[in-house]
N, C-alpha and C positions, 0 to 999 in steps of 0.2 A: 638698764638698772645697775647700780653699783652694788658691790658685795655688801656694803653696809645696809643699803636699802633692802636687800634680800633678807638680811637678818632681822631688820626691824619690821618688814612687811612680808611675813612668810606666806607661802602658797597655801591655799585652803587644803585641808586634808582630803585624801581620796575617799570616796563613799565606801562605807563598809559593805553595803549590799545594794542590789538592784532588784526590781520586781520584774517578773515575767509571767506569761500565761503558763499554766501547768500542761504537761504533755503525758502521754501514756506511760513513758519511762519513769515518771515521778510517782506512779501509783504504788509501787512497792514500798517506797519511803513513806507514803501516806498511811498505808496499812500498818506498817511496823510501828511508826510513831504513835498513831491513834490507839492501836491495841495496847501498846506499852503504857500510854497515858491513862487508860481506864483500868489497869490492873489494880486490884484492891478496892475498887469503888463498888457502890451498890449495884451498878449496872453489870459489872464483871461478876459479882457474886450471884446475881440472878440468872446468869447464862453460863455459869461455870460448867455445868453438865453438857452443854451444847457444843463443847470444844470450839468455842469462838465462832461457831457458824452464824449465830444471829447477829453479832456485831459486824462480821464481815459482810453478811447479806445487806445490812443497813448501809455500810460504806459503799458497797457495789451499787446499790440503788441510788445513792446520792451522787456518786461519780458518773453514773449513767444518765442522769437527768439532763435534758437539754437546757433547763433553766439554771443549773448551777455552774459555777466557775471555780476552778482551782487556780489560786494566785500563789506564786512561789517567790520567796525571797532567797536569792542566791548570792554567792560571793561575787563582788563586783569584778573580780579577775577570772572567775570560772563559773559559767552558767550551770554546770553539773554539780556544784557543791551547794547543796540545799541547806539553808540556815533556818528556814521557817516556811510555813505554808498556811493558807486559809481556804476552806471550802465555803463559799458564799453563794447566796441566791438573792438577786436583786428583787426589790429595792432595799430590803432591810433585814435579811435573815443570815445569821452566821451559824453554820452547821458545826464548824470546828476550826480552831486556830491552834497551831503548834509552833513554838520557837524553841530552838535548842537552849537548854538551861543557861549556858554561859553567856548567851546574848540577850537574855530577858532584861527588861527595863532599859532598853536602848532604842525604843521606838520602832522595832521591827513589826510587832503585832499591830501597832497603831497604823503603820503604813499599809500593812496587808488588808486591813478592813476600811481604809480611808474612803473607798468608793461607796460604802453603804450609807444609807440614810438613817438618821435618828428618828424615833426611838428604835433601837435594835432589838430583834428577837433572836435568842440563841437556843439551839436544840440539844446541845451537849454541855455537860458540866463536869469538871474534874477538880481535884484539890488544888491544882496549880492555877486554874481559871477562876475559881470562886472569888478570891480576893480582888481580882481585876474587875470582875462583873459587879461585885458589891460596891465598887467606887462609882458605878454608873447606875444609880438607883432607878432610872427610868427604863433600863433594859428589862425585857420580859423573857422568862424562861418558858418555852413551849416545846418539849421533846417530841410531841406528836407530829410536828411538821416534818420531822425526819422520816416518818413512816407513811406519809401521805404524798405519793408521787404526783407532781403536777398541781398540788394544791397551793393556791395563792389567792 
């Protein structure tokens, strides 16, 4: 290819992120980002006196289920740089999705939940998630699924 052709036909850009299966080492990031995301919400206010024991217990229960999967979006150049993650349960339950704020609206969350079937049921809601969920009017909010291990 000539130099002129390289200018006129540029190489496609490198991917911003890749998806991988979550591992135990990712759990600290999941806890931190999930607990930070619920700060100031009704859920946080309800359990403020419990020193975050109840939300942490719910997260532990979800991460420990054999039916849930942690999907991680990491930097294409470094699998240890987490850009976002989703805790999902097939065929159609989204327990939580988190994407770093500077990467939102770039398709990361959509890629993280692409394996789920519509209509989706989600079990957690935050101020950042509400506008996204409201664009999908057929999605259903059912927080009790997070408390019912093995219920499907």
